[in-house]
C-alpha positions in Angstrom: 66.8 60.4 73.2 63.4 58.8 73.3 61.9 58.1 76.7 60.7 54.6 76.1 60.2 51.8 78.7 63.9 50.9 78.6 65.1 54.4 79.3 62.5 54.6 82.2 63.8 51.3 83.5 67.4 52.5 83.4 66.5 55.7 85.3 64.4 53.8 87.9 67.3 51.4 88.6 69.9 54.1 88.8 67.8 56.1 91.2 67.6 53.0 93.4 71.3 52.2 93.1 73.6 54.6 91.2 76.6 52.4 91.9 75.4 49.3 90.2 77.6 48.0 87.5 76.7 48.5 83.8 76.5 44.7 83.4 73.9 44.4 86.3 72.0 47.4 84.9 71.9 45.9 81.4 70.7 42.6 82.8 67.9 44.2 84.8 66.6 46.3 81.9 67.0 43.6 79.2 69.7 45.2 77.1 73.2 44.2 76.1 75.9 45.9 78.2 77.1 48.0 75.2 73.6 49.2 74.3 72.9 50.0 78.0 76.1 51.9 78.3 75.3 53.9 75.2 71.9 54.9 76.6 73.4 55.8 80.0 76.1 58.0 78.3 73.5 59.7 76.2 71.4 60.4 79.3 74.5 61.9 80.9 75.4 63.9 77.9 71.8 65.4 77.5 71.8 66.3 81.2 69.0 63.9 82.2 71.5 62.2 84.5 73.2 65.2 86.2 75.6 63.2 88.4 76.0 60.5 91.0 76.3 61.0 94.7 76.0 59.3 98.1 73.0 60.0 100.3 74.5 60.5 103.7 72.6 60.2 106.9 73.8 63.5 108.4 72.3 62.6 111.8 74.4 59.5 112.0 77.6 61.1 110.9 77.5 64.5 112.5 74.3 64.5 114.6 72.8 67.0 112.1 69.2 68.0 112.2 67.1 68.8 109.1 65.2 72.0 109.0 62.6 72.7 106.3 62.4 76.5 105.8 59.7 78.3 103.9 60.9 81.7 102.6 58.6 84.5 101.3 60.2 87.4 99.4 59.0 91.0 99.6 58.5 91.0 95.8 58.5 88.4 93.1 60.2 90.4 90.3 62.7 88.7 88.2 65.5 90.8 89.7 64.4 89.9 93.3 64.3 86.2 92.4 67.7 86.3 90.7 69.3 88.1 93.7 67.9 85.7 96.2 68.8 82.6 94.2 72.4 83.8 93.7 72.8 84.3 97.4 71.2 81.1 98.5 73.5 79.1 96.2 76.5 80.6 98.2 75.1 79.4 101.6 77.0 76.3 102.7 74.3 75.2 105.2 71.6 75.1 102.5 71.3 71.6 101.0 68.4 72.1 98.7 66.3 75.1 97.5 63.1 75.0 95.4 61.1 77.9 93.8 57.5 77.1 94.8 53.9 77.9 94.1 51.6 78.5 97.0 52.1 80.6 100.1 55.9 80.6 100.3 58.2 81.5 97.4 61.0 79.1 98.3 61.3 75.8 100.2 64.8 75.4 101.6 66.3 72.3 103.3 69.0 73.3 105.9 71.2 71.0 107.9 72.1 72.3 111.4 73.9 70.7 114.4 71.2 71.8 116.8 68.7 74.6 117.5 71.5 77.0 118.5 73.3 76.3 115.2 70.0 76.8 113.3 69.6 80.1 115.1 73.0 81.2 113.8 72.1 80.1 110.3 68.7 82.0 110.6 70.3 85.2 111.9 73.5 85.3 109.9 72.4 83.7 106.6 68.7 83.3 105.9 67.4 86.6 107.3 70.2 88.6 105.5 69.4 87.2 102.1 68.1 89.9 99.6 64.4 90.5 99.6 63.4 88.1 102.4 60.1 89.2 104.0 59.2 86.1 106.0 60.9 82.9 107.2 59.0 79.9 108.6 61.1 77.0 110.0 60.1 73.4 110.7 62.4 70.9 112.4 62.2 67.4 111.0 61.6 64.6 113.5 63.0 61.8 111.3 63.4 60.9 107.7 60.7 58.6 106.4 61.7 58.4 102.7 64.8 59.6 101.0 65.6 58.6 97.4 
């Protein structure tokens, strides 16, 4: 599918409001509803749009705290990366994980109830992941932008 201005407009609008109706989306991007729906379905089929979800303010719902964790591995071999990534996918407290360039190998977003809960996650989960050499944790004060 070509990434023209209409496709970019569809993606921009869906990033802002993934629940908008196809009719509203079509009107905003200047397409007929059927043409708009065809484009959205193609973006879904090609994996450009991977799904739809609600962004939940965990602090409001559960009093959760966001912790941004930088993890450095002992080695960066393909096997070490694969083993770490397989394990981090299984950790229910990890909300996001990115392979990075720079000082740390991974940037991980964790949600914890409080400092004691994060200590549990650190001891029982993060520090036991294969190949971990260093963990640096930063508690978020508040969310400024979340899209």
